[in-house]
Structures are given as structure tokens and as C-alpha cells.
PyMOL Python script that loads the backbone (N, CA, C, O; Angstrom):
from pymol import cmd

cmd.read_pdbstr("""\
ATOM      1  N   MET A   1      50.116  43.716 -26.740  1.00  0.00           N
ATOM      2  CA  MET A   1      50.277  42.274 -26.880  1.00  0.00           C
ATOM      3  C   MET A   1      48.986  41.587 -26.435  1.00  0.00           C
ATOM      4  O   MET A   1      48.476  41.863 -25.349  1.00  0.00           O
ATOM      5  N   PRO A   2      48.452  40.683 -27.281  1.00  0.00           N
ATOM      6  CA  PRO A   2      47.197  40.024 -26.920  1.00  0.00           C
ATOM      7  C   PRO A   2      47.355  39.091 -25.727  1.00  0.00           C
ATOM      8  O   PRO A   2      48.435  38.561 -25.468  1.00  0.00           O
ATOM      9  N   ALA A   3      46.263  38.905 -25.013  1.00  0.00           N
ATOM     10  CA  ALA A   3      46.251  37.968 -23.888  1.00  0.00           C
ATOM     11  C   ALA A   3      46.400  36.546 -24.434  1.00  0.00           C
ATOM     12  O   ALA A   3      46.091  36.291 -25.598  1.00  0.00           O
ATOM     13  N   THR A   4      46.865  35.636 -23.606  1.00  0.00           N
ATOM     14  CA  THR A   4      47.054  34.249 -24.003  1.00  0.00           C
ATOM     15  C   THR A   4      45.712  33.514 -24.012  1.00  0.00           C
ATOM     16  O   THR A   4      44.901  33.682 -23.101  1.00  0.00           O
ATOM     17  N   GLN A   5      45.486  32.711 -25.029  1.00  0.00           N
ATOM     18  CA  GLN A   5      44.247  31.943 -25.134  1.00  0.00           C
ATOM     19  C   GLN A   5      44.346  30.668 -24.298  1.00  0.00           C
ATOM     20  O   GLN A   5      45.390  30.017 -24.255  1.00  0.00           O
ATOM     21  N   THR A   6      43.236  30.324 -23.634  1.00  0.00           N
ATOM     22  CA  THR A   6      43.145  29.032 -22.948  1.00  0.00           C
ATOM     23  C   THR A   6      42.884  27.963 -24.011  1.00  0.00           C
ATOM     24  O   THR A   6      42.673  28.289 -25.179  1.00  0.00           O
ATOM     25  N   GLN A   7      42.897  26.695 -23.613  1.00  0.00           N
ATOM     26  CA  GLN A   7      42.644  25.621 -24.568  1.00  0.00           C
ATOM     27  C   GLN A   7      41.245  25.745 -25.177  1.00  0.00           C
ATOM     28  O   GLN A   7      41.076  25.575 -26.384  1.00  0.00           O
ATOM     29  N   THR A   8      40.257  26.036 -24.354  1.00  0.00           N
ATOM     30  CA  THR A   8      38.885  26.209 -24.863  1.00  0.00           C
ATOM     31  C   THR A   8      38.820  27.384 -25.825  1.00  0.00           C
ATOM     32  O   THR A   8      38.148  27.304 -26.853  1.00  0.00           O
ATOM     33  N   GLU A   9      39.507  28.474 -25.504  1.00  0.00           N
ATOM     34  CA  GLU A   9      39.520  29.642 -26.391  1.00  0.00           C
ATOM     35  C   GLU A   9      40.215  29.319 -27.710  1.00  0.00           C
ATOM     36  O   GLU A   9      39.798  29.810 -28.759  1.00  0.00           O
ATOM     37  N   GLN A  10      41.268  28.500 -27.674  1.00  0.00           N
ATOM     38  CA  GLN A  10      41.955  28.099 -28.910  1.00  0.00           C
ATOM     39  C   GLN A  10      41.017  27.286 -29.799  1.00  0.00           C
ATOM     40  O   GLN A  10      40.937  27.510 -31.006  1.00  0.00           O
ATOM     41  N   GLU A  11      40.306  26.335 -29.180  1.00  0.00           N
ATOM     42  CA  GLU A  11      39.319  25.514 -29.890  1.00  0.00           C
ATOM     43  C   GLU A  11      38.249  26.380 -30.530  1.00  0.00           C
ATOM     44  O   GLU A  11      37.901  26.207 -31.698  1.00  0.00           O
ATOM     45  N   LEU A  12      37.738  27.310 -29.748  1.00  0.00           N
ATOM     46  CA  LEU A  12      36.664  28.184 -30.197  1.00  0.00           C
ATOM     47  C   LEU A  12      37.148  29.135 -31.283  1.00  0.00           C
ATOM     48  O   LEU A  12      36.424  29.392 -32.245  1.00  0.00           O
ATOM     49  N   ALA A  13      38.356  29.659 -31.143  1.00  0.00           N
ATOM     50  CA  ALA A  13      38.919  30.548 -32.163  1.00  0.00           C
ATOM     51  C   ALA A  13      39.029  29.815 -33.495  1.00  0.00           C
ATOM     52  O   ALA A  13      38.723  30.379 -34.546  1.00  0.00           O
ATOM     53  N   ALA A  14      39.466  28.556 -33.450  1.00  0.00           N
ATOM     54  CA  ALA A  14      39.560  27.757 -34.676  1.00  0.00           C
ATOM     55  C   ALA A  14      38.172  27.534 -35.270  1.00  0.00           C
ATOM     56  O   ALA A  14      38.001  27.593 -36.488  1.00  0.00           O
ATOM     57  N   LEU A  15      37.185  27.278 -34.418  1.00  0.00           N
ATOM     58  CA  LEU A  15      35.805  27.090 -34.878  1.00  0.00           C
ATOM     59  C   LEU A  15      35.284  28.367 -35.548  1.00  0.00           C
ATOM     60  O   LEU A  15      34.653  28.298 -36.603  1.00  0.00           O
ATOM     61  N   ILE A  16      35.543  29.519 -34.947  1.00  0.00           N
ATOM     62  CA  ILE A  16      35.096  30.805 -35.499  1.00  0.00           C
ATOM     63  C   ILE A  16      35.713  31.024 -36.882  1.00  0.00           C
ATOM     64  O   ILE A  16      35.009  31.356 -37.835  1.00  0.00           O
ATOM     65  N   VAL A  17      37.015  30.838 -36.985  1.00  0.00           N
ATOM     66  CA  VAL A  17      37.716  31.052 -38.254  1.00  0.00           C
ATOM     67  C   VAL A  17      37.184  30.106 -39.332  1.00  0.00           C
ATOM     68  O   VAL A  17      36.953  30.518 -40.469  1.00  0.00           O
ATOM     69  N   GLN A  18      36.992  28.839 -38.967  1.00  0.00           N
ATOM     70  CA  GLN A  18      36.506  27.849 -39.927  1.00  0.00           C
ATOM     71  C   GLN A  18      35.048  28.105 -40.304  1.00  0.00           C
ATOM     72  O   GLN A  18      34.713  28.151 -41.488  1.00  0.00           O
ATOM     73  N   ALA A  19      34.189  28.269 -39.315  1.00  0.00           N
ATOM     74  CA  ALA A  19      32.751  28.419 -39.567  1.00  0.00           C
ATOM     75  C   ALA A  19      32.431  29.674 -40.374  1.00  0.00           C
ATOM     76  O   ALA A  19      31.513  29.673 -41.194  1.00  0.00           O
ATOM     77  N   LEU A  20      33.189  30.743 -40.140  1.00  0.00           N
ATOM     78  CA  LEU A  20      32.893  32.018 -40.800  1.00  0.00           C
ATOM     79  C   LEU A  20      33.827  32.312 -41.971  1.00  0.00           C
ATOM     80  O   LEU A  20      33.789  33.399 -42.548  1.00  0.00           O
ATOM     81  N   ASN A  21      34.675  31.326 -42.320  1.00  0.00           N
ATOM     82  CA  ASN A  21      35.604  31.487 -43.448  1.00  0.00           C
ATOM     83  C   ASN A  21      36.432  32.762 -43.349  1.00  0.00           C
ATOM     84  O   ASN A  21      36.549  33.513 -44.317  1.00  0.00           O
ATOM     85  N   LEU A  22      37.002  32.998 -42.180  1.00  0.00           N
ATOM     86  CA  LEU A  22      37.827  34.187 -41.964  1.00  0.00           C
ATOM     87  C   LEU A  22      39.251  33.902 -42.460  1.00  0.00           C
ATOM     88  O   LEU A  22      40.151  33.611 -41.672  1.00  0.00           O
ATOM     89  N   GLU A  23      39.431  33.992 -43.770  1.00  0.00           N
ATOM     90  CA  GLU A  23      40.685  33.587 -44.386  1.00  0.00           C
ATOM     91  C   GLU A  23      41.873  34.455 -43.990  1.00  0.00           C
ATOM     92  O   GLU A  23      43.017  34.007 -44.062  1.00  0.00           O
ATOM     93  N   THR A  24      41.616  35.679 -43.578  1.00  0.00           N
ATOM     94  CA  THR A  24      42.720  36.572 -43.236  1.00  0.00           C
ATOM     95  C   THR A  24      43.042  36.571 -41.742  1.00  0.00           C
ATOM     96  O   THR A  24      43.890  37.337 -41.283  1.00  0.00           O
ATOM     97  N   VAL A  25      42.358  35.705 -40.986  1.00  0.00           N
ATOM     98  CA  VAL A  25      42.546  35.671 -39.531  1.00  0.00           C
ATOM     99  C   VAL A  25      43.065  34.300 -39.108  1.00  0.00           C
ATOM    100  O   VAL A  25      42.491  33.271 -39.466  1.00  0.00           O
ATOM    101  N   ALA A  26      44.157  34.297 -38.344  1.00  0.00           N
ATOM    102  CA  ALA A  26      44.649  33.050 -37.760  1.00  0.00           C
ATOM    103  C   ALA A  26      44.006  32.908 -36.379  1.00  0.00           C
ATOM    104  O   ALA A  26      43.916  33.887 -35.637  1.00  0.00           O
ATOM    105  N   PRO A  27      43.554  31.690 -36.025  1.00  0.00           N
ATOM    106  CA  PRO A  27      42.906  31.508 -34.716  1.00  0.00           C
ATOM    107  C   PRO A  27      43.755  32.035 -33.558  1.00  0.00           C
ATOM    108  O   PRO A  27      43.220  32.623 -32.618  1.00  0.00           O
ATOM    109  N   GLY A  28      45.058  31.832 -33.620  1.00  0.00           N
ATOM    110  CA  GLY A  28      45.936  32.278 -32.544  1.00  0.00           C
ATOM    111  C   GLY A  28      46.086  33.787 -32.456  1.00  0.00           C
ATOM    112  O   GLY A  28      46.590  34.307 -31.460  1.00  0.00           O
ATOM    113  N   ASP A  29      45.647  34.502 -33.505  1.00  0.00           N
ATOM    114  CA  ASP A  29      45.754  35.959 -33.516  1.00  0.00           C
ATOM    115  C   ASP A  29      44.541  36.644 -32.891  1.00  0.00           C
ATOM    116  O   ASP A  29      44.539  37.861 -32.707  1.00  0.00           O
ATOM    117  N   ILE A  30      43.511  35.863 -32.565  1.00  0.00           N
ATOM    118  CA  ILE A  30      42.308  36.464 -31.971  1.00  0.00           C
ATOM    119  C   ILE A  30      42.570  36.705 -30.491  1.00  0.00           C
ATOM    120  O   ILE A  30      42.739  35.763 -29.717  1.00  0.00           O
ATOM    121  N   ASP A  31      42.600  37.966 -30.111  1.00  0.00           N
ATOM    122  CA  ASP A  31      42.793  38.336 -28.707  1.00  0.00           C
ATOM    123  C   ASP A  31      41.536  37.932 -27.951  1.00  0.00           C
ATOM    124  O   ASP A  31      40.445  38.388 -28.294  1.00  0.00           O
ATOM    125  N   PRO A  32      41.664  37.080 -26.920  1.00  0.00           N
ATOM    126  CA  PRO A  32      40.465  36.593 -26.220  1.00  0.00           C
ATOM    127  C   PRO A  32      39.657  37.689 -25.537  1.00  0.00           C
ATOM    128  O   PRO A  32      38.495  37.481 -25.188  1.00  0.00           O
ATOM    129  N   GLU A  33      40.267  38.857 -25.344  1.00  0.00           N
ATOM    130  CA  GLU A  33      39.543  39.944 -24.680  1.00  0.00           C
ATOM    131  C   GLU A  33      39.056  41.013 -25.654  1.00  0.00           C
ATOM    132  O   GLU A  33      38.377  41.959 -25.254  1.00  0.00           O
ATOM    133  N   GLN A  34      39.400  40.865 -26.929  1.00  0.00           N
ATOM    134  CA  GLN A  34      38.986  41.811 -27.958  1.00  0.00           C
ATOM    135  C   GLN A  34      37.522  41.567 -28.323  1.00  0.00           C
ATOM    136  O   GLN A  34      37.080  40.418 -28.344  1.00  0.00           O
ATOM    137  N   PRO A  35      36.762  42.628 -28.611  1.00  0.00           N
ATOM    138  CA  PRO A  35      35.369  42.435 -29.027  1.00  0.00           C
ATOM    139  C   PRO A  35      35.290  41.593 -30.297  1.00  0.00           C
ATOM    140  O   PRO A  35      36.128  41.726 -31.189  1.00  0.00           O
ATOM    141  N   LEU A  36      34.280  40.727 -30.375  1.00  0.00           N
ATOM    142  CA  LEU A  36      34.082  39.928 -31.583  1.00  0.00           C
ATOM    143  C   LEU A  36      33.358  40.740 -32.660  1.00  0.00           C
ATOM    144  O   LEU A  36      33.519  40.477 -33.852  1.00  0.00           O
ATOM    145  N   PHE A  37      32.563  41.723 -32.240  1.00  0.00           N
ATOM    146  CA  PHE A  37      31.759  42.511 -33.171  1.00  0.00           C
ATOM    147  C   PHE A  37      32.286  43.936 -33.249  1.00  0.00           C
ATOM    148  O   PHE A  37      33.058  44.382 -32.399  1.00  0.00           O
ATOM    149  N   GLY A  38      31.851  44.640 -34.290  1.00  0.00           N
ATOM    150  CA  GLY A  38      32.250  46.029 -34.435  1.00  0.00           C
ATOM    151  C   GLY A  38      33.741  46.179 -34.691  1.00  0.00           C
ATOM    152  O   GLY A  38      34.293  45.530 -35.580  1.00  0.00           O
ATOM    153  N   GLU A  39      34.384  47.026 -33.919  1.00  0.00           N
ATOM    154  CA  GLU A  39      35.789  47.352 -34.156  1.00  0.00           C
ATOM    155  C   GLU A  39      36.742  46.200 -33.884  1.00  0.00           C
ATOM    156  O   GLU A  39      37.867  46.195 -34.384  1.00  0.00           O
ATOM    157  N   GLY A  40      36.308  45.227 -33.100  1.00  0.00           N
ATOM    158  CA  GLY A  40      37.176  44.101 -32.786  1.00  0.00           C
ATOM    159  C   GLY A  40      37.401  43.221 -34.006  1.00  0.00           C
ATOM    160  O   GLY A  40      38.077  43.620 -34.954  1.00  0.00           O
ATOM    161  N   LEU A  41      36.838  42.035 -33.974  1.00  0.00           N
ATOM    162  CA  LEU A  41      36.990  41.077 -35.070  1.00  0.00           C
ATOM    163  C   LEU A  41      36.109  41.456 -36.264  1.00  0.00           C
ATOM    164  O   LEU A  41      36.315  40.969 -37.376  1.00  0.00           O
ATOM    165  N   GLY A  42      35.133  42.323 -36.024  1.00  0.00           N
ATOM    166  CA  GLY A  42      34.302  42.831 -37.116  1.00  0.00           C
ATOM    167  C   GLY A  42      33.163  41.919 -37.537  1.00  0.00           C
ATOM    168  O   GLY A  42      32.681  42.016 -38.666  1.00  0.00           O
ATOM    169  N   LEU A  43      32.723  41.034 -36.650  1.00  0.00           N
ATOM    170  CA  LEU A  43      31.612  40.151 -36.986  1.00  0.00           C
ATOM    171  C   LEU A  43      30.299  40.929 -36.985  1.00  0.00           C
ATOM    172  O   LEU A  43      30.205  42.015 -36.413  1.00  0.00           O
ATOM    173  N   ASP A  44      29.283  40.350 -37.639  1.00  0.00           N
ATOM    174  CA  ASP A  44      27.963  40.984 -37.660  1.00  0.00           C
ATOM    175  C   ASP A  44      26.894  39.992 -37.186  1.00  0.00           C
ATOM    176  O   ASP A  44      27.216  38.880 -36.768  1.00  0.00           O
ATOM    177  N   SER A  45      25.638  40.394 -37.252  1.00  0.00           N
ATOM    178  CA  SER A  45      24.559  39.558 -36.708  1.00  0.00           C
ATOM    179  C   SER A  45      24.409  38.241 -37.467  1.00  0.00           C
ATOM    180  O   SER A  45      24.059  37.226 -36.864  1.00  0.00           O
ATOM    181  N   ILE A  46      24.664  38.235 -38.761  1.00  0.00           N
ATOM    182  CA  ILE A  46      24.602  36.986 -39.532  1.00  0.00           C
ATOM    183  C   ILE A  46      25.699  36.039 -39.048  1.00  0.00           C
ATOM    184  O   ILE A  46      25.471  34.838 -38.908  1.00  0.00           O
ATOM    185  N   ASP A  47      26.887  36.586 -38.793  1.00  0.00           N
ATOM    186  CA  ASP A  47      27.984  35.777 -38.253  1.00  0.00           C
ATOM    187  C   ASP A  47      27.580  35.166 -36.910  1.00  0.00           C
ATOM    188  O   ASP A  47      27.888  34.007 -36.633  1.00  0.00           O
ATOM    189  N   ALA A  48      26.894  35.946 -36.085  1.00  0.00           N
ATOM    190  CA  ALA A  48      26.470  35.461 -34.768  1.00  0.00           C
ATOM    191  C   ALA A  48      25.530  34.274 -34.915  1.00  0.00           C
ATOM    192  O   ALA A  48      25.638  33.304 -34.165  1.00  0.00           O
ATOM    193  N   LEU A  49      24.606  34.336 -35.876  1.00  0.00           N
ATOM    194  CA  LEU A  49      23.675  33.230 -36.103  1.00  0.00           C
ATOM    195  C   LEU A  49      24.421  31.979 -36.561  1.00  0.00           C
ATOM    196  O   LEU A  49      24.162  30.881 -36.067  1.00  0.00           O
ATOM    197  N   GLU A  50      25.346  32.147 -37.503  1.00  0.00           N
ATOM    198  CA  GLU A  50      26.123  31.008 -37.998  1.00  0.00           C
ATOM    199  C   GLU A  50      26.961  30.409 -36.875  1.00  0.00           C
ATOM    200  O   GLU A  50      27.070  29.189 -36.746  1.00  0.00           O
ATOM    201  N   LEU A  51      27.540  31.273 -36.078  1.00  0.00           N
ATOM    202  CA  LEU A  51      28.387  30.836 -34.967  1.00  0.00           C
ATOM    203  C   LEU A  51      27.558  30.085 -33.922  1.00  0.00           C
ATOM    204  O   LEU A  51      27.991  29.050 -33.414  1.00  0.00           O
ATOM    205  N   ALA A  52      26.379  30.598 -33.605  1.00  0.00           N
ATOM    206  CA  ALA A  52      25.502  29.937 -32.635  1.00  0.00           C
ATOM    207  C   ALA A  52      25.133  28.536 -33.116  1.00  0.00           C
ATOM    208  O   ALA A  52      25.075  27.600 -32.319  1.00  0.00           O
ATOM    209  N   LEU A  53      24.884  28.390 -34.422  1.00  0.00           N
ATOM    210  CA  LEU A  53      24.547  27.087 -34.993  1.00  0.00           C
ATOM    211  C   LEU A  53      25.734  26.125 -34.858  1.00  0.00           C
ATOM    212  O   LEU A  53      25.556  24.977 -34.450  1.00  0.00           O
ATOM    213  N   GLU A  54      26.926  26.581 -35.194  1.00  0.00           N
ATOM    214  CA  GLU A  54      28.122  25.739 -35.089  1.00  0.00           C
ATOM    215  C   GLU A  54      28.409  25.353 -33.641  1.00  0.00           C
ATOM    216  O   GLU A  54      28.788  24.216 -33.362  1.00  0.00           O
ATOM    217  N   ILE A  55      28.228  26.296 -32.724  1.00  0.00           N
ATOM    218  CA  ILE A  55      28.457  26.023 -31.300  1.00  0.00           C
ATOM    219  C   ILE A  55      27.456  24.979 -30.812  1.00  0.00           C
ATOM    220  O   ILE A  55      27.813  24.077 -30.054  1.00  0.00           O
ATOM    221  N   SER A  56      26.200  25.103 -31.250  1.00  0.00           N
ATOM    222  CA  SER A  56      25.178  24.125 -30.872  1.00  0.00           C
ATOM    223  C   SER A  56      25.570  22.725 -31.335  1.00  0.00           C
ATOM    224  O   SER A  56      25.444  21.758 -30.583  1.00  0.00           O
ATOM    225  N   LYS A  57      26.046  22.621 -32.580  1.00  0.00           N
ATOM    226  CA  LYS A  57      26.460  21.322 -33.127  1.00  0.00           C
ATOM    227  C   LYS A  57      27.669  20.770 -32.375  1.00  0.00           C
ATOM    228  O   LYS A  57      27.694  19.598 -32.001  1.00  0.00           O
ATOM    229  N   ARG A  58      28.656  21.610 -32.160  1.00  0.00           N
ATOM    230  CA  ARG A  58      29.927  21.156 -31.584  1.00  0.00           C
ATOM    231  C   ARG A  58      29.813  20.852 -30.097  1.00  0.00           C
ATOM    232  O   ARG A  58      30.356  19.855 -29.621  1.00  0.00           O
ATOM    233  N   TYR A  59      29.108  21.707 -29.362  1.00  0.00           N
ATOM    234  CA  TYR A  59      29.123  21.601 -27.898  1.00  0.00           C
ATOM    235  C   TYR A  59      27.834  21.046 -27.292  1.00  0.00           C
ATOM    236  O   TYR A  59      27.759  20.849 -26.079  1.00  0.00           O
ATOM    237  N   GLY A  60      26.823  20.792 -28.119  1.00  0.00           N
ATOM    238  CA  GLY A  60      25.653  20.071 -27.657  1.00  0.00           C
ATOM    239  C   GLY A  60      24.674  20.846 -26.792  1.00  0.00           C
ATOM    240  O   GLY A  60      23.978  20.252 -25.969  1.00  0.00           O
ATOM    241  N   PHE A  61      24.607  22.149 -26.960  1.00  0.00           N
ATOM    242  CA  PHE A  61      23.554  22.915 -26.286  1.00  0.00           C
ATOM    243  C   PHE A  61      23.097  24.034 -27.209  1.00  0.00           C
ATOM    244  O   PHE A  61      23.853  24.527 -28.046  1.00  0.00           O
ATOM    245  N   GLN A  62      21.839  24.420 -27.031  1.00  0.00           N
ATOM    246  CA  GLN A  62      21.217  25.403 -27.913  1.00  0.00           C
ATOM    247  C   GLN A  62      21.527  26.824 -27.447  1.00  0.00           C
ATOM    248  O   GLN A  62      21.370  27.158 -26.273  1.00  0.00           O
ATOM    249  N   MET A  63      21.963  27.639 -28.378  1.00  0.00           N
ATOM    250  CA  MET A  63      22.119  29.068 -28.097  1.00  0.00           C
ATOM    251  C   MET A  63      20.910  29.749 -28.722  1.00  0.00           C
ATOM    252  O   MET A  63      20.596  29.513 -29.888  1.00  0.00           O
ATOM    253  N   ARG A  64      20.240  30.583 -27.958  1.00  0.00           N
ATOM    254  CA  ARG A  64      18.996  31.201 -28.426  1.00  0.00           C
ATOM    255  C   ARG A  64      19.239  32.625 -28.910  1.00  0.00           C
ATOM    256  O   ARG A  64      19.943  33.404 -28.268  1.00  0.00           O
ATOM    257  N   SER A  65      18.645  32.951 -30.050  1.00  0.00           N
ATOM    258  CA  SER A  65      18.810  34.292 -30.607  1.00  0.00           C
ATOM    259  C   SER A  65      18.103  35.347 -29.763  1.00  0.00           C
ATOM    260  O   SER A  65      18.432  36.531 -29.842  1.00  0.00           O
ATOM    261  N   ASP A  66      17.128  34.920 -28.951  1.00  0.00           N
ATOM    262  CA  ASP A  66      16.391  35.881 -28.127  1.00  0.00           C
ATOM    263  C   ASP A  66      16.906  35.944 -26.685  1.00  0.00           C
ATOM    264  O   ASP A  66      16.254  36.524 -25.818  1.00  0.00           O
ATOM    265  N   ASP A  67      18.063  35.355 -26.434  1.00  0.00           N
ATOM    266  CA  ASP A  67      18.643  35.411 -25.084  1.00  0.00           C
ATOM    267  C   ASP A  67      19.060  36.847 -24.786  1.00  0.00           C
ATOM    268  O   ASP A  67      19.846  37.442 -25.523  1.00  0.00           O
ATOM    269  N   GLU A  68      18.527  37.391 -23.705  1.00  0.00           N
ATOM    270  CA  GLU A  68      18.829  38.788 -23.372  1.00  0.00           C
ATOM    271  C   GLU A  68      20.295  39.008 -23.010  1.00  0.00           C
ATOM    272  O   GLU A  68      20.750  40.150 -22.956  1.00  0.00           O
ATOM    273  N   ASN A  69      21.035  37.937 -22.762  1.00  0.00           N
ATOM    274  CA  ASN A  69      22.449  38.053 -22.408  1.00  0.00           C
ATOM    275  C   ASN A  69      23.387  37.890 -23.601  1.00  0.00           C
ATOM    276  O   ASN A  69      24.604  37.860 -23.419  1.00  0.00           O
ATOM    277  N   ASN A  70      22.850  37.784 -24.816  1.00  0.00           N
ATOM    278  CA  ASN A  70      23.707  37.545 -25.981  1.00  0.00           C
ATOM    279  C   ASN A  70      24.800  38.591 -26.146  1.00  0.00           C
ATOM    280  O   ASN A  70      25.915  38.264 -26.550  1.00  0.00           O
ATOM    281  N   ARG A  71      24.493  39.839 -25.838  1.00  0.00           N
ATOM    282  CA  ARG A  71      25.503  40.884 -25.991  1.00  0.00           C
ATOM    283  C   ARG A  71      26.714  40.585 -25.104  1.00  0.00           C
ATOM    284  O   ARG A  71      27.853  40.784 -25.526  1.00  0.00           O
ATOM    285  N   GLN A  72      26.477  40.111 -23.884  1.00  0.00           N
ATOM    286  CA  GLN A  72      27.574  39.749 -22.982  1.00  0.00           C
ATOM    287  C   GLN A  72      28.216  38.428 -23.406  1.00  0.00           C
ATOM    288  O   GLN A  72      29.439  38.289 -23.375  1.00  0.00           O
ATOM    289  N   ILE A  73      27.381  37.452 -23.805  1.00  0.00           N
ATOM    290  CA  ILE A  73      27.894  36.137 -24.198  1.00  0.00           C
ATOM    291  C   ILE A  73      28.850  36.264 -25.374  1.00  0.00           C
ATOM    292  O   ILE A  73      29.917  35.650 -25.378  1.00  0.00           O
ATOM    293  N   PHE A  74      28.474  37.060 -26.376  1.00  0.00           N
ATOM    294  CA  PHE A  74      29.275  37.220 -27.583  1.00  0.00           C
ATOM    295  C   PHE A  74      30.208  38.430 -27.516  1.00  0.00           C
ATOM    296  O   PHE A  74      30.726  38.861 -28.546  1.00  0.00           O
ATOM    297  N   ALA A  75      30.426  38.978 -26.338  1.00  0.00           N
ATOM    298  CA  ALA A  75      31.254  40.179 -26.204  1.00  0.00           C
ATOM    299  C   ALA A  75      32.687  39.938 -26.673  1.00  0.00           C
ATOM    300  O   ALA A  75      33.282  40.798 -27.323  1.00  0.00           O
ATOM    301  N   SER A  76      33.234  38.784 -26.348  1.00  0.00           N
ATOM    302  CA  SER A  76      34.622  38.481 -26.695  1.00  0.00           C
ATOM    303  C   SER A  76      34.794  36.969 -26.766  1.00  0.00           C
ATOM    304  O   SER A  76      33.911  36.213 -26.360  1.00  0.00           O
ATOM    305  N   LEU A  77      35.925  36.545 -27.279  1.00  0.00           N
ATOM    306  CA  LEU A  77      36.246  35.123 -27.314  1.00  0.00           C
ATOM    307  C   LEU A  77      36.229  34.543 -25.906  1.00  0.00           C
ATOM    308  O   LEU A  77      35.716  33.445 -25.690  1.00  0.00           O
ATOM    309  N   ARG A  78      36.788  35.280 -24.947  1.00  0.00           N
ATOM    310  CA  ARG A  78      36.847  34.815 -23.562  1.00  0.00           C
ATOM    311  C   ARG A  78      35.454  34.661 -22.971  1.00  0.00           C
ATOM    312  O   ARG A  78      35.176  33.670 -22.296  1.00  0.00           O
ATOM    313  N   ALA A  79      34.577  35.629 -23.216  1.00  0.00           N
ATOM    314  CA  ALA A  79      33.208  35.564 -22.687  1.00  0.00           C
ATOM    315  C   ALA A  79      32.449  34.393 -23.308  1.00  0.00           C
ATOM    316  O   ALA A  79      31.722  33.685 -22.611  1.00  0.00           O
ATOM    317  N   LEU A  80      32.616  34.189 -24.609  1.00  0.00           N
ATOM    318  CA  LEU A  80      31.940  33.101 -25.292  1.00  0.00           C
ATOM    319  C   LEU A  80      32.463  31.748 -24.812  1.00  0.00           C
ATOM    320  O   LEU A  80      31.676  30.828 -24.593  1.00  0.00           O
ATOM    321  N   ALA A  81      33.770  31.617 -24.648  1.00  0.00           N
ATOM    322  CA  ALA A  81      34.366  30.367 -24.156  1.00  0.00           C
ATOM    323  C   ALA A  81      33.881  30.058 -22.746  1.00  0.00           C
ATOM    324  O   ALA A  81      33.624  28.901 -22.412  1.00  0.00           O
ATOM    325  N   SER A  82      33.758  31.080 -21.928  1.00  0.00           N
ATOM    326  CA  SER A  82      33.278  30.908 -20.556  1.00  0.00           C
ATOM    327  C   SER A  82      31.825  30.418 -20.559  1.00  0.00           C
ATOM    328  O   SER A  82      31.461  29.534 -19.783  1.00  0.00           O
ATOM    329  N   HIS A  83      31.006  30.995 -21.430  1.00  0.00           N
ATOM    330  CA  HIS A  83      29.606  30.588 -21.549  1.00  0.00           C
ATOM    331  C   HIS A  83      29.521  29.123 -21.997  1.00  0.00           C
ATOM    332  O   HIS A  83      28.726  28.350 -21.462  1.00  0.00           O
ATOM    333  N   ILE A  84      30.332  28.756 -22.966  1.00  0.00           N
ATOM    334  CA  ILE A  84      30.337  27.378 -23.469  1.00  0.00           C
ATOM    335  C   ILE A  84      30.774  26.417 -22.368  1.00  0.00           C
ATOM    336  O   ILE A  84      30.163  25.365 -22.180  1.00  0.00           O
ATOM    337  N   ALA A  85      31.814  26.772 -21.651  1.00  0.00           N
ATOM    338  CA  ALA A  85      32.313  25.904 -20.562  1.00  0.00           C
ATOM    339  C   ALA A  85      31.222  25.663 -19.520  1.00  0.00           C
ATOM    340  O   ALA A  85      31.136  24.574 -18.953  1.00  0.00           O
ATOM    341  N   ALA A  86      30.396  26.665 -19.269  1.00  0.00           N
ATOM    342  CA  ALA A  86      29.344  26.543 -18.264  1.00  0.00           C
ATOM    343  C   ALA A  86      28.141  25.745 -18.765  1.00  0.00           C
ATOM    344  O   ALA A  86      27.381  25.213 -17.955  1.00  0.00           O
ATOM    345  N   HIS A  87      27.953  25.649 -20.089  1.00  0.00           N
ATOM    346  CA  HIS A  87      26.738  25.048 -20.628  1.00  0.00           C
ATOM    347  C   HIS A  87      26.934  23.818 -21.497  1.00  0.00           C
ATOM    348  O   HIS A  87      25.954  23.160 -21.847  1.00  0.00           O
ATOM    349  N   ARG A  88      28.152  23.490 -21.852  1.00  0.00           N
ATOM    350  CA  ARG A  88      28.349  22.390 -22.799  1.00  0.00           C
ATOM    351  C   ARG A  88      27.856  21.076 -22.235  1.00  0.00           C
ATOM    352  O   ARG A  88      27.874  20.851 -21.025  1.00  0.00           O
ATOM    353  N   ALA A  89      27.410  20.206 -23.142  1.00  0.00           N
ATOM    354  CA  ALA A  89      26.909  18.893 -22.749  1.00  0.00           C
ATOM    355  C   ALA A  89      28.050  18.067 -22.168  1.00  0.00           C
ATOM    356  O   ALA A  89      29.142  18.013 -22.734  1.00  0.00           O
ATOM    357  N   GLN A  90      27.790  17.436 -21.051  1.00  0.00           N
ATOM    358  CA  GLN A  90      28.835  16.649 -20.383  1.00  0.00           C
ATOM    359  C   GLN A  90      28.944  15.266 -20.977  1.00  0.00           C
ATOM    360  O   GLN A  90      29.771  14.468 -20.537  1.00  0.00           O
TER     361      GLN A  90
END
""", "prot")
cmd.dss("prot")
cmd.show_as("cartoon", "prot")
cmd.util.cbc("prot")
cmd.orient("prot")
């Protein structure tokens, strides 16, 4: 059974589904602890770039492609939501 999404994770899951046109995925079905890449949600590096652009627009801070922490930041919905919560424009 998937973990319960927080409000920020629900918002972000909807953004991921919309931005990446994931027609077969419902935002509420994304397990916040499941990997976003590879065996998890199956995203790839192009998806990461598109997602970073959408996050920048929506939350008002720049995500850098050369950030050495990207692997951890994009590890899961929960990790990404936590990063956004810590950096979003107030």
C-alpha cells in the first residue's frame, strides 16, 4: 500500500502528471516514496529537465541541471516536495 501524500506532494504529483503528459498515471497513485526514475515512475533525463522548468515557473526558484544533489532531489516525490518546500519563493 502506498504511503499517503502530503498536500505539497499532491500538488507536485498533479504537476508531474500534467507537465509530462502521463496519461496512464493518476496523481494520487504516485507513491511519494517510490523512485521517480528507472523502475519507479519510469521518468528519464528529458523528463527531469521539463519538470525542473515547470517547478521553476510554479514555485519561483531555479533548479540547476548541474546541481550535484539532483539525484537525491529527484529521488522520489517526497524528496522533491521536501526540496521545493525548503526553497520555494515566499
